[in-house]
PDB file of N, CA, C and O in Angstrom, chain B, residues numbered from 101:
ATOM      1  N   UNK B 101     -38.525  37.086 -33.489  1.00  0.00           N
ATOM      2  CA  UNK B 101     -38.818  36.756 -32.110  1.00  0.00           C
ATOM      3  C   UNK B 101     -37.889  37.564 -31.219  1.00  0.00           C
ATOM      4  O   UNK B 101     -36.668  37.519 -31.368  1.00  0.00           O
ATOM      5  N   UNK B 102     -38.476  38.292 -30.307  1.00  0.00           N
ATOM      6  CA  UNK B 102     -37.699  39.229 -29.502  1.00  0.00           C
ATOM      7  C   UNK B 102     -37.408  38.734 -28.086  1.00  0.00           C
ATOM      8  O   UNK B 102     -36.444  39.187 -27.470  1.00  0.00           O
ATOM      9  N   UNK B 103     -38.207  37.827 -27.562  1.00  0.00           N
ATOM     10  CA  UNK B 103     -38.100  37.452 -26.148  1.00  0.00           C
ATOM     11  C   UNK B 103     -37.794  35.967 -25.988  1.00  0.00           C
ATOM     12  O   UNK B 103     -38.117  35.150 -26.849  1.00  0.00           O
ATOM     13  N   UNK B 104     -37.163  35.642 -24.864  1.00  0.00           N
ATOM     14  CA  UNK B 104     -36.971  34.259 -24.451  1.00  0.00           C
ATOM     15  C   UNK B 104     -37.751  34.047 -23.160  1.00  0.00           C
ATOM     16  O   UNK B 104     -37.550  34.761 -22.178  1.00  0.00           O
ATOM     17  N   UNK B 105     -38.635  33.068 -23.171  1.00  0.00           N
ATOM     18  CA  UNK B 105     -39.318  32.639 -21.953  1.00  0.00           C
ATOM     19  C   UNK B 105     -38.526  31.436 -21.449  1.00  0.00           C
ATOM     20  O   UNK B 105     -38.403  30.435 -22.155  1.00  0.00           O
ATOM     21  N   UNK B 106     -37.992  31.526 -20.240  1.00  0.00           N
ATOM     22  CA  UNK B 106     -37.079  30.506 -19.719  1.00  0.00           C
ATOM     23  C   UNK B 106     -37.729  29.784 -18.540  1.00  0.00           C
ATOM     24  O   UNK B 106     -38.296  30.402 -17.639  1.00  0.00           O
ATOM     25  N   UNK B 107     -37.625  28.455 -18.577  1.00  0.00           N
ATOM     26  CA  UNK B 107     -38.039  27.664 -17.415  1.00  0.00           C
ATOM     27  C   UNK B 107     -36.969  26.632 -17.129  1.00  0.00           C
ATOM     28  O   UNK B 107     -36.315  26.124 -18.040  1.00  0.00           O
ATOM     29  N   UNK B 108     -36.799  26.329 -15.844  1.00  0.00           N
ATOM     30  CA  UNK B 108     -35.751  25.410 -15.393  1.00  0.00           C
ATOM     31  C   UNK B 108     -36.368  24.354 -14.489  1.00  0.00           C
ATOM     32  O   UNK B 108     -37.108  24.669 -13.556  1.00  0.00           O
ATOM     33  N   UNK B 109     -36.055  23.103 -14.777  1.00  0.00           N
ATOM     34  CA  UNK B 109     -36.442  22.013 -13.902  1.00  0.00           C
ATOM     35  C   UNK B 109     -35.198  21.608 -13.125  1.00  0.00           C
ATOM     36  O   UNK B 109     -34.339  20.892 -13.639  1.00  0.00           O
ATOM     37  N   UNK B 110     -35.108  22.071 -11.886  1.00  0.00           N
ATOM     38  CA  UNK B 110     -33.925  21.810 -11.065  1.00  0.00           C
ATOM     39  C   UNK B 110     -33.832  20.346 -10.654  1.00  0.00           C
ATOM     40  O   UNK B 110     -32.730  19.817 -10.506  1.00  0.00           O
ATOM     41  N   UNK B 111     -34.966  19.686 -10.469  1.00  0.00           N
ATOM     42  CA  UNK B 111     -34.943  18.283 -10.055  1.00  0.00           C
ATOM     43  C   UNK B 111     -34.325  17.395 -11.131  1.00  0.00           C
ATOM     44  O   UNK B 111     -33.595  16.457 -10.813  1.00  0.00           O
ATOM     45  N   UNK B 112     -34.611  17.683 -12.404  1.00  0.00           N
ATOM     46  CA  UNK B 112     -34.075  16.886 -13.510  1.00  0.00           C
ATOM     47  C   UNK B 112     -32.861  17.545 -14.160  1.00  0.00           C
ATOM     48  O   UNK B 112     -32.306  17.016 -15.123  1.00  0.00           O
ATOM     49  N   UNK B 113     -32.450  18.697 -13.636  1.00  0.00           N
ATOM     50  CA  UNK B 113     -31.319  19.451 -14.169  1.00  0.00           C
ATOM     51  C   UNK B 113     -31.493  19.715 -15.671  1.00  0.00           C
ATOM     52  O   UNK B 113     -30.596  19.452 -16.472  1.00  0.00           O
ATOM     53  N   UNK B 114     -32.678  20.245 -16.032  1.00  0.00           N
ATOM     54  CA  UNK B 114     -32.986  20.539 -17.427  1.00  0.00           C
ATOM     55  C   UNK B 114     -33.392  22.007 -17.567  1.00  0.00           C
ATOM     56  O   UNK B 114     -34.085  22.567 -16.717  1.00  0.00           O
ATOM     57  N   UNK B 115     -32.937  22.611 -18.667  1.00  0.00           N
ATOM     58  CA  UNK B 115     -33.250  24.005 -18.959  1.00  0.00           C
ATOM     59  C   UNK B 115     -34.017  24.078 -20.273  1.00  0.00           C
ATOM     60  O   UNK B 115     -33.718  23.350 -21.219  1.00  0.00           O
ATOM     61  N   UNK B 116     -34.997  24.952 -20.320  1.00  0.00           N
ATOM     62  CA  UNK B 116     -35.745  25.169 -21.545  1.00  0.00           C
ATOM     63  C   UNK B 116     -35.936  26.652 -21.774  1.00  0.00           C
ATOM     64  O   UNK B 116     -35.936  27.454 -20.840  1.00  0.00           O
ATOM     65  N   UNK B 117     -36.097  26.994 -23.034  1.00  0.00           N
ATOM     66  CA  UNK B 117     -36.502  28.352 -23.382  1.00  0.00           C
ATOM     67  C   UNK B 117     -37.370  28.279 -24.631  1.00  0.00           C
ATOM     68  O   UNK B 117     -37.294  27.328 -25.409  1.00  0.00           O
ATOM     69  N   UNK B 118     -38.181  29.289 -24.798  1.00  0.00           N
ATOM     70  CA  UNK B 118     -39.040  29.403 -25.967  1.00  0.00           C
ATOM     71  C   UNK B 118     -38.876  30.808 -26.521  1.00  0.00           C
ATOM     72  O   UNK B 118     -38.995  31.785 -25.782  1.00  0.00           O
ATOM     73  N   UNK B 119     -38.605  30.917 -27.812  1.00  0.00           N
ATOM     74  CA  UNK B 119     -38.530  32.234 -28.453  1.00  0.00           C
ATOM     75  C   UNK B 119     -39.957  32.725 -28.680  1.00  0.00           C
ATOM     76  O   UNK B 119     -40.797  31.998 -29.209  1.00  0.00           O
ATOM     77  N   UNK B 120     -40.220  33.955 -28.277  1.00  0.00           N
ATOM     78  CA  UNK B 120     -41.565  34.515 -28.363  1.00  0.00           C
ATOM     79  C   UNK B 120     -41.526  35.899 -29.009  1.00  0.00           C
ATOM     80  O   UNK B 120     -40.540  36.627 -28.894  1.00  0.00           O
ATOM     81  N   UNK B 121     -42.599  36.241 -29.676  1.00  0.00           N
ATOM     82  CA  UNK B 121     -42.689  37.546 -30.331  1.00  0.00           C
ATOM     83  C   UNK B 121     -43.093  38.644 -29.353  1.00  0.00           C
ATOM     84  O   UNK B 121     -42.676  39.793 -29.499  1.00  0.00           O
ATOM     85  N   UNK B 122     -43.899  38.293 -28.360  1.00  0.00           N
ATOM     86  CA  UNK B 122     -44.395  39.287 -27.405  1.00  0.00           C
ATOM     87  C   UNK B 122     -44.271  38.748 -25.982  1.00  0.00           C
ATOM     88  O   UNK B 122     -44.096  37.547 -25.772  1.00  0.00           O
ATOM     89  N   UNK B 123     -44.364  39.636 -25.029  1.00  0.00           N
ATOM     90  CA  UNK B 123     -44.366  39.223 -23.624  1.00  0.00           C
ATOM     91  C   UNK B 123     -45.599  38.375 -23.337  1.00  0.00           C
ATOM     92  O   UNK B 123     -45.541  37.420 -22.563  1.00  0.00           O
ATOM     93  N   UNK B 124     -46.710  38.732 -23.964  1.00  0.00           N
ATOM     94  CA  UNK B 124     -47.935  37.945 -23.808  1.00  0.00           C
ATOM     95  C   UNK B 124     -47.704  36.501 -24.258  1.00  0.00           C
ATOM     96  O   UNK B 124     -48.183  35.566 -23.618  1.00  0.00           O
ATOM     97  N   UNK B 125     -46.966  36.320 -25.366  1.00  0.00           N
ATOM     98  CA  UNK B 125     -46.633  34.973 -25.839  1.00  0.00           C
ATOM     99  C   UNK B 125     -45.804  34.215 -24.802  1.00  0.00           C
ATOM    100  O   UNK B 125     -45.970  33.008 -24.629  1.00  0.00           O
ATOM    101  N   UNK B 126     -44.917  34.927 -24.120  1.00  0.00           N
ATOM    102  CA  UNK B 126     -44.115  34.297 -23.056  1.00  0.00           C
ATOM    103  C   UNK B 126     -45.027  33.749 -21.967  1.00  0.00           C
ATOM    104  O   UNK B 126     -44.846  32.620 -21.513  1.00  0.00           O
ATOM    105  N   UNK B 127     -46.003  34.544 -21.549  1.00  0.00           N
ATOM    106  CA  UNK B 127     -46.912  34.087 -20.499  1.00  0.00           C
ATOM    107  C   UNK B 127     -47.793  32.942 -20.986  1.00  0.00           C
ATOM    108  O   UNK B 127     -48.127  32.050 -20.206  1.00  0.00           O
ATOM    109  N   UNK B 128     -48.174  32.952 -22.266  1.00  0.00           N
ATOM    110  CA  UNK B 128     -48.918  31.811 -22.822  1.00  0.00           C
ATOM    111  C   UNK B 128     -48.067  30.553 -22.793  1.00  0.00           C
ATOM    112  O   UNK B 128     -48.562  29.470 -22.481  1.00  0.00           O
ATOM    113  N   UNK B 129     -46.779  30.694 -23.121  1.00  0.00           N
ATOM    114  CA  UNK B 129     -45.867  29.555 -23.036  1.00  0.00           C
ATOM    115  C   UNK B 129     -45.809  29.038 -21.599  1.00  0.00           C
ATOM    116  O   UNK B 129     -45.931  27.836 -21.364  1.00  0.00           O
ATOM    117  N   UNK B 130     -45.625  29.941 -20.646  1.00  0.00           N
ATOM    118  CA  UNK B 130     -45.566  29.522 -19.240  1.00  0.00           C
ATOM    119  C   UNK B 130     -46.845  28.803 -18.829  1.00  0.00           C
ATOM    120  O   UNK B 130     -46.800  27.812 -18.101  1.00  0.00           O
ATOM    121  N   UNK B 131     -47.991  29.307 -19.299  1.00  0.00           N
ATOM    122  CA  UNK B 131     -49.270  28.673 -18.961  1.00  0.00           C
ATOM    123  C   UNK B 131     -49.392  27.273 -19.545  1.00  0.00           C
ATOM    124  O   UNK B 131     -50.143  26.448 -19.025  1.00  0.00           O
ATOM    125  N   UNK B 132     -48.655  26.995 -20.628  1.00  0.00           N
ATOM    126  CA  UNK B 132     -48.747  25.688 -21.276  1.00  0.00           C
ATOM    127  C   UNK B 132     -47.837  24.638 -20.634  1.00  0.00           C
ATOM    128  O   UNK B 132     -47.916  23.460 -20.984  1.00  0.00           O
ATOM    129  N   UNK B 133     -46.983  25.044 -19.708  1.00  0.00           N
ATOM    130  CA  UNK B 133     -46.039  24.110 -19.090  1.00  0.00           C
ATOM    131  C   UNK B 133     -46.762  23.063 -18.253  1.00  0.00           C
ATOM    132  O   UNK B 133     -47.731  23.356 -17.551  1.00  0.00           O
ATOM    133  N   UNK B 134     -46.266  21.842 -18.347  1.00  0.00           N
ATOM    134  CA  UNK B 134     -46.799  20.764 -17.530  1.00  0.00           C
ATOM    135  C   UNK B 134     -46.030  20.646 -16.231  1.00  0.00           C
ATOM    136  O   UNK B 134     -45.036  21.346 -16.035  1.00  0.00           O
ATOM    137  N   UNK B 135     -46.471  19.773 -15.342  1.00  0.00           N
ATOM    138  CA  UNK B 135     -45.829  19.654 -14.032  1.00  0.00           C
ATOM    139  C   UNK B 135     -44.377  19.187 -14.101  1.00  0.00           C
ATOM    140  O   UNK B 135     -43.613  19.471 -13.178  1.00  0.00           O
ATOM    141  N   UNK B 136     -43.965  18.486 -15.153  1.00  0.00           N
ATOM    142  CA  UNK B 136     -42.593  18.014 -15.265  1.00  0.00           C
ATOM    143  C   UNK B 136     -41.659  18.982 -15.967  1.00  0.00           C
ATOM    144  O   UNK B 136     -40.472  18.695 -16.124  1.00  0.00           O
ATOM    145  N   UNK B 137     -42.184  20.131 -16.394  1.00  0.00           N
ATOM    146  CA  UNK B 137     -41.389  21.085 -17.153  1.00  0.00           C
ATOM    147  C   UNK B 137     -40.641  22.090 -16.293  1.00  0.00           C
ATOM    148  O   UNK B 137     -39.798  22.830 -16.801  1.00  0.00           O
ATOM    149  N   UNK B 138     -40.928  22.127 -15.026  1.00  0.00           N
ATOM    150  CA  UNK B 138     -40.295  23.107 -14.144  1.00  0.00           C
ATOM    151  C   UNK B 138     -41.032  24.433 -14.196  1.00  0.00           C
ATOM    152  O   UNK B 138     -41.827  24.675 -15.104  1.00  0.00           O
ATOM    153  N   UNK B 139     -40.768  25.283 -13.226  1.00  0.00           N
ATOM    154  CA  UNK B 139     -41.505  26.543 -13.129  1.00  0.00           C
ATOM    155  C   UNK B 139     -40.995  27.604 -14.101  1.00  0.00           C
ATOM    156  O   UNK B 139     -39.872  27.539 -14.603  1.00  0.00           O
ATOM    157  N   UNK B 140     -41.868  28.583 -14.346  1.00  0.00           N
ATOM    158  CA  UNK B 140     -41.433  29.738 -15.138  1.00  0.00           C
ATOM    159  C   UNK B 140     -40.342  30.439 -14.344  1.00  0.00           C
ATOM    160  O   UNK B 140     -40.445  30.598 -13.127  1.00  0.00           O
ATOM    161  N   UNK B 141     -39.297  30.856 -15.049  1.00  0.00           N
ATOM    162  CA  UNK B 141     -38.124  31.367 -14.361  1.00  0.00           C
ATOM    163  C   UNK B 141     -37.780  32.797 -14.746  1.00  0.00           C
ATOM    164  O   UNK B 141     -37.491  33.618 -13.875  1.00  0.00           O
ATOM    165  N   UNK B 142     -37.808  33.111 -16.051  1.00  0.00           N
ATOM    166  CA  UNK B 142     -37.386  34.446 -16.476  1.00  0.00           C
ATOM    167  C   UNK B 142     -37.903  34.764 -17.874  1.00  0.00           C
ATOM    168  O   UNK B 142     -38.241  33.874 -18.654  1.00  0.00           O
ATOM    169  N   UNK B 143     -37.954  36.055 -18.161  1.00  0.00           N
ATOM    170  CA  UNK B 143     -38.212  36.559 -19.515  1.00  0.00           C
ATOM    171  C   UNK B 143     -37.035  37.459 -19.870  1.00  0.00           C
ATOM    172  O   UNK B 143     -36.683  38.376 -19.129  1.00  0.00           O
ATOM    173  N   UNK B 144     -36.439  37.172 -21.019  1.00  0.00           N
ATOM    174  CA  UNK B 144     -35.255  37.895 -21.467  1.00  0.00           C
ATOM    175  C   UNK B 144     -35.558  38.599 -22.779  1.00  0.00           C
ATOM    176  O   UNK B 144     -36.142  38.003 -23.685  1.00  0.00           O
ATOM    177  N   UNK B 145     -35.162  39.875 -22.890  1.00  0.00           N
ATOM    178  CA  UNK B 145     -35.345  40.664 -24.101  1.00  0.00           C
ATOM    179  C   UNK B 145     -34.071  40.559 -24.938  1.00  0.00           C
ATOM    180  O   UNK B 145     -33.019  41.053 -24.534  1.00  0.00           O
ATOM    181  N   UNK B 146     -34.162  39.924 -26.089  1.00  0.00           N
ATOM    182  CA  UNK B 146     -33.006  39.704 -26.959  1.00  0.00           C
ATOM    183  C   UNK B 146     -32.469  41.015 -27.521  1.00  0.00           C
ATOM    184  O   UNK B 146     -31.257  41.165 -27.675  1.00  0.00           O
ATOM    185  N   UNK B 147     -33.350  41.971 -27.831  1.00  0.00           N
ATOM    186  CA  UNK B 147     -32.915  43.225 -28.455  1.00  0.00           C
ATOM    187  C   UNK B 147     -32.156  44.140 -27.502  1.00  0.00           C
ATOM    188  O   UNK B 147     -31.200  44.805 -27.903  1.00  0.00           O
ATOM    189  N   UNK B 148     -32.580  44.175 -26.238  1.00  0.00           N
ATOM    190  CA  UNK B 148     -31.920  45.056 -25.271  1.00  0.00           C
ATOM    191  C   UNK B 148     -30.929  44.313 -24.377  1.00  0.00           C
ATOM    192  O   UNK B 148     -30.241  44.926 -23.560  1.00  0.00           O
ATOM    193  N   UNK B 149     -30.860  42.985 -24.537  1.00  0.00           N
ATOM    194  CA  UNK B 149     -29.970  42.143 -23.728  1.00  0.00           C
ATOM    195  C   UNK B 149     -30.182  42.349 -22.235  1.00  0.00           C
ATOM    196  O   UNK B 149     -29.230  42.529 -21.475  1.00  0.00           O
ATOM    197  N   UNK B 150     -31.457  42.318 -21.826  1.00  0.00           N
ATOM    198  CA  UNK B 150     -31.796  42.482 -20.412  1.00  0.00           C
ATOM    199  C   UNK B 150     -32.898  41.508 -20.007  1.00  0.00           C
ATOM    200  O   UNK B 150     -33.727  41.091 -20.816  1.00  0.00           O
ATOM    201  N   UNK B 151     -32.873  41.169 -18.739  1.00  0.00           N
ATOM    202  CA  UNK B 151     -33.972  40.393 -18.176  1.00  0.00           C
ATOM    203  C   UNK B 151     -35.097  41.356 -17.859  1.00  0.00           C
ATOM    204  O   UNK B 151     -34.892  42.348 -17.160  1.00  0.00           O
ATOM    205  N   UNK B 152     -36.283  41.070 -18.368  1.00  0.00           N
ATOM    206  CA  UNK B 152     -37.444  41.888 -18.048  1.00  0.00           C
ATOM    207  C   UNK B 152     -38.098  41.420 -16.760  1.00  0.00           C
ATOM    208  O   UNK B 152     -38.736  42.196 -16.048  1.00  0.00           O
ATOM    209  N   UNK B 153     -37.928  40.129 -16.473  1.00  0.00           N
ATOM    210  CA  UNK B 153     -38.523  39.557 -15.275  1.00  0.00           C
ATOM    211  C   UNK B 153     -37.741  38.309 -14.899  1.00  0.00           C
ATOM    212  O   UNK B 153     -37.407  37.492 -15.757  1.00  0.00           O
ATOM    213  N   UNK B 154     -37.451  38.167 -13.611  1.00  0.00           N
ATOM    214  CA  UNK B 154     -36.857  36.947 -13.060  1.00  0.00           C
ATOM    215  C   UNK B 154     -37.648  36.600 -11.810  1.00  0.00           C
ATOM    216  O   UNK B 154     -37.815  37.434 -10.920  1.00  0.00           O
ATOM    217  N   UNK B 155     -38.135  35.368 -11.745  1.00  0.00           N
ATOM    218  CA  UNK B 155     -38.865  34.925 -10.572  1.00  0.00           C
ATOM    219  C   UNK B 155     -37.972  35.085  -9.343  1.00  0.00           C
ATOM    220  O   UNK B 155     -36.805  34.693  -9.365  1.00  0.00           O
ATOM    221  N   UNK B 156     -38.512  35.651  -8.287  1.00  0.00           N
ATOM    222  CA  UNK B 156     -37.699  35.935  -7.094  1.00  0.00           C
ATOM    223  C   UNK B 156     -37.088  34.671  -6.491  1.00  0.00           C
ATOM    224  O   UNK B 156     -36.056  34.748  -5.823  1.00  0.00           O
ATOM    225  N   UNK B 157     -37.700  33.517  -6.712  1.00  0.00           N
ATOM    226  CA  UNK B 157     -37.141  32.258  -6.205  1.00  0.00           C
ATOM    227  C   UNK B 157     -35.913  31.814  -6.989  1.00  0.00           C
ATOM    228  O   UNK B 157     -35.180  30.928  -6.549  1.00  0.00           O
ATOM    229  N   UNK B 158     -35.686  32.426  -8.148  1.00  0.00           N
ATOM    230  CA  UNK B 158     -34.576  32.018  -9.004  1.00  0.00           C
ATOM    231  C   UNK B 158     -33.564  33.137  -9.212  1.00  0.00           C
ATOM    232  O   UNK B 158     -32.631  32.991 -10.002  1.00  0.00           O
ATOM    233  N   UNK B 159     -33.737  34.227  -8.523  1.00  0.00           N
ATOM    234  CA  UNK B 159     -32.874  35.395  -8.729  1.00  0.00           C
ATOM    235  C   UNK B 159     -31.409  35.096  -8.419  1.00  0.00           C
ATOM    236  O   UNK B 159     -30.530  35.751  -8.980  1.00  0.00           O
ATOM    237  N   UNK B 160     -31.120  34.150  -7.567  1.00  0.00           N
ATOM    238  CA  UNK B 160     -29.745  33.826  -7.212  1.00  0.00           C
ATOM    239  C   UNK B 160     -29.053  32.890  -8.194  1.00  0.00           C
ATOM    240  O   UNK B 160     -27.911  32.491  -7.967  1.00  0.00           O
ATOM    241  N   UNK B 161     -29.730  32.538  -9.278  1.00  0.00           N
ATOM    242  CA  UNK B 161     -29.188  31.586 -10.246  1.00  0.00           C
ATOM    243  C   UNK B 161     -28.766  32.288 -11.538  1.00  0.00           C
ATOM    244  O   UNK B 161     -28.979  31.763 -12.631  1.00  0.00           O
ATOM    245  N   UNK B 162     -28.172  33.467 -11.411  1.00  0.00           N
ATOM    246  CA  UNK B 162     -27.814  34.268 -12.588  1.00  0.00           C
ATOM    247  C   UNK B 162     -26.846  33.544 -13.505  1.00  0.00           C
ATOM    248  O   UNK B 162     -26.953  33.667 -14.726  1.00  0.00           O
ATOM    249  N   UNK B 163     -25.911  32.799 -12.955  1.00  0.00           N
ATOM    250  CA  UNK B 163     -24.936  32.097 -13.790  1.00  0.00           C
ATOM    251  C   UNK B 163     -25.639  31.093 -14.704  1.00  0.00           C
ATOM    252  O   UNK B 163     -25.321  30.989 -15.889  1.00  0.00           O
ATOM    253  N   UNK B 164     -26.585  30.365 -14.147  1.00  0.00           N
ATOM    254  CA  UNK B 164     -27.318  29.383 -14.949  1.00  0.00           C
ATOM    255  C   UNK B 164     -28.195  30.086 -15.978  1.00  0.00           C
ATOM    256  O   UNK B 164     -28.230  29.682 -17.141  1.00  0.00           O
ATOM    257  N   UNK B 165     -28.894  31.122 -15.568  1.00  0.00           N
ATOM    258  CA  UNK B 165     -29.735  31.871 -16.509  1.00  0.00           C
ATOM    259  C   UNK B 165     -28.902  32.460 -17.635  1.00  0.00           C
ATOM    260  O   UNK B 165     -29.287  32.383 -18.802  1.00  0.00           O
ATOM    261  N   UNK B 166     -27.768  33.045 -17.293  1.00  0.00           N
ATOM    262  CA  UNK B 166     -26.903  33.627 -18.314  1.00  0.00           C
ATOM    263  C   UNK B 166     -26.389  32.559 -19.281  1.00  0.00           C
ATOM    264  O   UNK B 166     -26.223  32.831 -20.470  1.00  0.00           O
ATOM    265  N   UNK B 167     -26.139  31.361 -18.787  1.00  0.00           N
ATOM    266  CA  UNK B 167     -25.716  30.258 -19.645  1.00  0.00           C
ATOM    267  C   UNK B 167     -26.815  29.852 -20.623  1.00  0.00           C
ATOM    268  O   UNK B 167     -26.541  29.568 -21.789  1.00  0.00           O
ATOM    269  N   UNK B 168     -28.054  29.827 -20.147  1.00  0.00           N
ATOM    270  CA  UNK B 168     -29.190  29.493 -21.012  1.00  0.00           C
ATOM    271  C   UNK B 168     -29.323  30.547 -22.104  1.00  0.00           C
ATOM    272  O   UNK B 168     -29.510  30.216 -23.275  1.00  0.00           O
ATOM    273  N   UNK B 169     -29.225  31.817 -21.718  1.00  0.00           N
ATOM    274  CA  UNK B 169     -29.339  32.911 -22.683  1.00  0.00           C
ATOM    275  C   UNK B 169     -28.198  32.849 -23.693  1.00  0.00           C
ATOM    276  O   UNK B 169     -28.423  33.016 -24.892  1.00  0.00           O
ATOM    277  N   UNK B 170     -26.985  32.612 -23.221  1.00  0.00           N
ATOM    278  CA  UNK B 170     -25.829  32.533 -24.111  1.00  0.00           C
ATOM    279  C   UNK B 170     -26.001  31.407 -25.128  1.00  0.00           C
ATOM    280  O   UNK B 170     -25.721  31.588 -26.313  1.00  0.00           O
ATOM    281  N   UNK B 171     -26.457  30.257 -24.670  1.00  0.00           N
ATOM    282  CA  UNK B 171     -26.693  29.121 -25.558  1.00  0.00           C
ATOM    283  C   UNK B 171     -27.769  29.459 -26.590  1.00  0.00           C
ATOM    284  O   UNK B 171     -27.620  29.167 -27.777  1.00  0.00           O
ATOM    285  N   UNK B 172     -28.847  30.074 -26.124  1.00  0.00           N
ATOM    286  CA  UNK B 172     -29.934  30.445 -27.035  1.00  0.00           C
ATOM    287  C   UNK B 172     -29.470  31.451 -28.067  1.00  0.00           C
ATOM    288  O   UNK B 172     -29.808  31.332 -29.245  1.00  0.00           O
ATOM    289  N   UNK B 173     -28.700  32.440 -27.642  1.00  0.00           N
ATOM    290  CA  UNK B 173     -28.216  33.473 -28.567  1.00  0.00           C
ATOM    291  C   UNK B 173     -27.276  32.873 -29.598  1.00  0.00           C
ATOM    292  O   UNK B 173     -27.293  33.284 -30.759  1.00  0.00           O
ATOM    293  N   UNK B 174     -26.461  31.915 -29.200  1.00  0.00           N
ATOM    294  CA  UNK B 174     -25.564  31.232 -30.140  1.00  0.00           C
ATOM    295  C   UNK B 174     -26.372  30.476 -31.203  1.00  0.00           C
ATOM    296  O   UNK B 174     -26.049  30.514 -32.390  1.00  0.00           O
ATOM    297  N   UNK B 175     -27.414  29.798 -30.758  1.00  0.00           N
ATOM    298  CA  UNK B 175     -28.251  29.041 -31.701  1.00  0.00           C
ATOM    299  C   UNK B 175     -29.011  29.991 -32.632  1.00  0.00           C
ATOM    300  O   UNK B 175     -29.153  29.713 -33.823  1.00  0.00           O
ATOM    301  N   UNK B 176     -29.492  31.098 -32.096  1.00  0.00           N
ATOM    302  CA  UNK B 176     -30.220  32.069 -32.910  1.00  0.00           C
ATOM    303  C   UNK B 176     -29.290  32.672 -33.951  1.00  0.00           C
ATOM    304  O   UNK B 176     -29.673  32.817 -35.112  1.00  0.00           O
ATOM    305  N   UNK B 177     -28.069  33.026 -33.549  1.00  0.00           N
ATOM    306  CA  UNK B 177     -27.087  33.602 -34.475  1.00  0.00           C
ATOM    307  C   UNK B 177     -26.709  32.607 -35.572  1.00  0.00           C
ATOM    308  O   UNK B 177     -26.516  32.993 -36.725  1.00  0.00           O
ATOM    309  N   UNK B 178     -26.606  31.349 -35.216  1.00  0.00           N
ATOM    310  CA  UNK B 178     -26.227  30.320 -36.186  1.00  0.00           C
ATOM    311  C   UNK B 178     -27.301  30.126 -37.259  1.00  0.00           C
ATOM    312  O   UNK B 178     -26.994  29.749 -38.390  1.00  0.00           O
ATOM    313  N   UNK B 179     -28.558  30.386 -36.899  1.00  0.00           N
ATOM    314  CA  UNK B 179     -29.660  30.217 -37.841  1.00  0.00           C
ATOM    315  C   UNK B 179     -30.003  31.479 -38.600  1.00  0.00           C
ATOM    316  O   UNK B 179     -30.898  31.472 -39.445  1.00  0.00           O
ATOM    317  N   UNK B 180     -29.306  32.559 -38.313  1.00  0.00           N
ATOM    318  CA  UNK B 180     -29.601  33.835 -38.983  1.00  0.00           C
ATOM    319  C   UNK B 180     -28.851  33.971 -40.276  1.00  0.00           C
ATOM    320  O   UNK B 180     -28.984  34.983 -40.964  1.00  0.00           O
TER     321      UNK B 180
END
């Protein structure tokens, strides 16, 4: 799995991510989100360590996004 599809529910202070094989899979994940899951926020490329897309409404939340990515990378490394 190369990508992280990230969504954040600011009202409930909850963060989620889904490991995806393709960018298309990321968009399918976003399409599956329910109203309580929060909006699609970003797509992160694990191999290049870069954000491929960040929703413009969430661009100012880099610290939180970076924390989500760091947590995900730690969990991925632990399972490798």
